[in-house]
N, C-alpha and C positions, 0 to 999 in steps of 0.2 A: 753636831749636838744642836745647833740653832739655825733657823731658817727664819729669814725676814722678808715679807711680803709688804710693800708699801704702796698702798692705792692711789699712786701719785698722778695716774693719767688725765683723770677728769680734774683734780685738784690744780695740776701744774697747768692745764690749759686755761683754767679759769683764773689762777693767778697771773700768769704770763699775759693774758688779755688784759687783765686790770692794769699790770705794770705797763704793758705797751701803750694802752691808752693814756696812762698818766705819765710815763717817763719816756719811752722810746720813740714816739711820734715827735715829741718836741726835738728830739735829737735828730730825727730824720729830716725834718724840713729846715734845720739850720738856724731857727730864729732864737734858739737860746745860747745865751752868751754866758761863758764860763767866767764866773768871778770869785774871789776868795769866799764871798759870802754865800753864794749859791752852791759853790763847790761843798762847803761844809755842811748845808742842808742836805745836798744829795747824798753825802756819806752818812748822816744821821738817819736818812730814809732808808738806805740800804741796810743799816745795821738793825733797824725795826723789822725790815721784811725778813731778813735772816733768822731774827728771833722768834717771829712769828710761825716760820716754817720748820724750825728745829723741834724734833719729837725724841723724847726719852723712851727708850724701849722698855718694856716689861722685864724685870730681873727675878728669877726664880730663885727661893730659897732652897738650899740643901735639905735633903730629907731621904730617909730610908722607910720602906714599906714592908710589912710582913703580916701574915694572918694564920691562925690555926686550920690544920687541915679540919675537912667536915664542918666548917663554920656554916651558919645558915645564911639563906639567901638575904640580901640587904644589910648584910653585916658591913661596919665601916671599917676601912683600912687606913684612914686618917684624911688630912687635908693637904692639898697641893697649894702653896703659897706664892704668888708673885706680886712684886711690889713695882710702883711706877712713880717716879719723882715728881712727873707732872700732876700727879693725883687724879689721873685718867681712871675711869671705871674700867675693870678687867673683867672680861668674859672668858671663861674656861670651856675647853672641849677635849675630849679624849678619843684615843685610836689605839686599839688593841685586838688582837685574835681571842683574848679571853673576854667574858661576858662580864665587863667592868663600867660602871655608870658614874658620871660626874655631875655634880650640882654646877650649873654654869655660873651662879654667882658666887658661892661659899668655897667652892673648889673641894668640897667632900667627895670622896670615892667610895662607892658601895659596890658589893658583888651582886651580879644580876642573877636571875633564876636559872640560866643556862649553865653556869659555872660550877663544875664539881670539883671541890678543892681535896685532892688526894695526893698526898706526898709521894706515895709508892709509885704513882702513875706520872706525876710532873711536880717538880720541886719548886718552879719559880715561872712566872709569866712576866715578858717584857710589855711595856705600855709607854705611850708617848701622850703627853699633855701639851696642849696649845693654849697660850695667853694671847688675848687680843685687847688692846687698848683703845680701840675705835679706828688707829691708823696702822698700827704694826703688829702682825702675828708673829710671836716667838714660840719655838718648839722646844721641849726638853724630855729626854728619854729616861725612864726608870725601871726597876725591877720589882716584882711583888714576890717576895720569898714565901714559900708555904712552909709553915712549922710542922714538924713530924710530932704526932702525940700518941699516947697509948690508947688505941681505940677501945680495948676492952672496957676502960673506965667510962666512956661514952655510951656504951650499950644499956638500954633499958632492962628491967627484970625480965620482961618477956622475951626480947633478943637474947639475953644471957641463958634463957631457959633453952632456946634453940640450939646455941653453941653446946650447951651441956648435953643435950639428947644427942647432937651429931657425933660428940666424943663417946657417947654411950655405945652408939651402934658401930662406929668406925674401929673402936679399940675393944669390941666383943666384951662389954662389961657385965652383960647378964650372967647370972649364976649357973646357967646352963652352958655357958661358953668357956673357954679358955681364953683369958685376956691376952691382948696383944701390945706390944711396946711400941709399935709403928704402924701407921695405916697402911691399908693395901688397897691398890685398884689397878686397873687395866692400863698397860701402856700403848696398846693398839686396839683396833677395833675387834669385837667378839664376832666370829663366824660359826654360827650355830648350825649344826646338822641333827636332823632328827632320824631316829631309828626305832626300831621295835614295833609294836602295835599301834601305830600311828593312823588314826582315822581320819577322815576328811574334816569331821566336826573338830578334833583336838588340833589338826593343822590350824584351822581358822582360829581356835582359842589362841594357839601360840602366836600367830600373825597379830591379833589383837592386844596381847600382852606386850609383845616387841613394839609395837607402835605406842603404846602408853609409855613405857620406859625410853624409847627414842625421843619422845617430845620432851623429856627432862635434860637430855644431853645438849644444851644449848651453846656451851662454850667448849671450844677444842674440836678434836675430829674424832672422837669415840661415838660409836654406835653399835648396835646388835643387828646383824642381818643373818637370814637363812642362806644355807648353801645346799646344793643338790648331793655333792660328793664329800666323803669324809675326809679324802685327801686334802680338800681346800679349807676344812675346818680347824679351828683351835678348840672348839667347844662341842661336846656330843650330848645330847639328850637321849636316853634311852627311856621308852614306856613299855612297862611290863610289871610283871610281879615279883615280890621279894625274892623267890626261889629262881627266877630266871636271871636275876642278878649275878648268882654265883657262877653261871656259864659264861657271862659277858665281862664282868669284872670282879674276879675273886676276892680282891683286897677290899674293895667297897663292901662286898657280902660279909666279909669277916666284921666290919663296923656295925652292920645293920641287922645282922642275923637275929640278935637277942634283943632287939629293941622294938617299940611300937611305933615304926616309921612307915610313912606312906611316900616319903620322897627323901632324897639325900644328895648333897653336893660336895665333890672334892676338887678343890682348885690349888694347884701347887703354884708357888711364886719364886721369883728370883730376886732378891734385895727388895722384898716387899712389892715388886712388880708382878700382878697375876699373868700368867702367860698362857694358861689353858684351863679347862673345867671339864668335869664329867658330872653329869646329873641324871638322876634316876628318879622316875615319877610313875606312881602306881594307880593314881586317881586323877580323874579329868577335871577336878575343880580349879578354876582359873586362880584362885587364891593360893594354891598349892604351887603351882608354876611360878607366881610372882615371889612367893616366899623362897624358893630355891634358887631362883635367878637372883635374888637380893643377896643370899649367901656368896653365889658366884661372883658377884660385883665387889665383894669386900666388907659386907654388912653383917653383924651380928644380931642375935635375938633382942626384941624389945621388951621394955618393961610397962608399955601401954597397952595393956590387954583387957583387963576386966571391964572397963568403962569404954575405952577408946576403939579396941578392936583392930590394932595394927596388924598388917599384913606379915610382920617379922615375928610375932609372938611364937613361942615353941609349940604351942598347941592353937590351931587355927580351926575356924569353921568356914563354910563358903560365904559368910558374910563379911569376913575379915578383907580389909582393902588398904590401899596407901591411904595414910593420914595427909593431911594437906603439909603439916610441918615435914613429913617424911619425903614429900615431892620436893620440897625446898632443900632438904639435906641431901638428897641424891643430885640435885642440879648443882648445888654448892661443892660437894666432894668431887665431882667429874668435871668442875671448870677447870680451865687452863692454868689457873693460878695456884691450883693445890696438886703437888706431886705426890708420888707413893713414897713412903719411908720417913714420914715426918712424925714428930712427937706431939703429945697433946698440947703442950704450951705452943708448939709452932702453928698448928691447926687452929687454936684458939685465936691467935693473933690475926691469921689470915681470914678466918671466918667472920670475925669482928669488922675488919676493914671491908669485906664483900657485902655484909648485911648494912653497914652505913652507907656505903655508896649506892645501894639499891633503894634504900628509904631517903 
C-alpha cells in the first residue's frame, strides 16, 4: 500500500558534517570535559536535532471513485486528499494504465482523451496516487468503478434514427416483406460460386461489388469470396433468364414465375444463422447484385426510396446504391458483438453501445 522514499543522502551528509563540525570534533580531540552543566546542554542540543530531522509523512483520506460509462473527456472523478501534520505543501502525481490526469496541487482527477469508458468492455480501472511533501513520497492504490448506464437514453435523435433503420432492415419490417422476430446473419464466411451466363464484364462487376461489401466487414472474421468450384461453395449465383431458373432451381422458379422479378435470393437458416444462399440474377446492373446480396446477408427491403434511392428498395434503378447510413448498419450488424437470433430490444441495446463508443 505505502512506499516511502526519503531523500536523506545529501541531507544526512550535510547534517552530519555540521554535527561533526560542532559536536564530534570536540569529542575526538578529548578537550571537552563532561560536567553536569554541559551534559544537560548536550542533551538539549540532541533533542533539538532530532526534532528538526523528524518529518510527518502525508496521510491519505479514504475515498471511493466511480464514473458513468461514456462520460466525456475531462470529466472529474473527484479529488484525492492527503494531509500533513507538518503543514508541508503536498504535490500529487498519478500512475495508471488508464488515461487519468491529476492536478498536482488540488488532487482532482479527470479523464483523459484516450480513455473510453465502456462498462461492457471493462468495469473498473486501478490507479495509484503519490503524495510528496518535499521530503517523503507516499503511494496509495485506488479503483475507478465504471457505472453501467442505459445507453439508449444517451443517443441523440440522429443516432436513434440509425438504430431504428437498422431494426427496420434486420427484422424485415417493410410492407413487401414478412417480418422476422430475430435477426439473421452468417456465422461463417460466404464462399460464392458463379454459374450460368457469366461474362468477363459481369465477373468484374461481381468482384467490385464484393470488394465494396468486404470493406464494411471490419469486425469479426466474416467476408465474401469467390470460389471456382461449386463443391467449395455455400453460396451460388446463377446468371440467366427467368425461364432458365426452372431447370436449375424449380422451387425458386415457383416463387418468381408470376412476378416481375429480375433477381431473387433464397437463404435458409438454422436458429437464425444463415448457412447457405442461392441467388438468381437476370440483369447485369450492379445495383441489382448489391440488392440480392443484401437479402442474402439477412437484410430486408428499405423504406428510403423516393428521395434517397437505397439499394434495398423493392424497385430499384441503376442509380440506386448504398446509403452512408446503410454502410454503417452493415458494418454494425456484422460486428463481432452482434450474434444471430437477437430480438429488437437486444439489438437496440448493443447498437447504442457500439454507436456511442464510436462517437
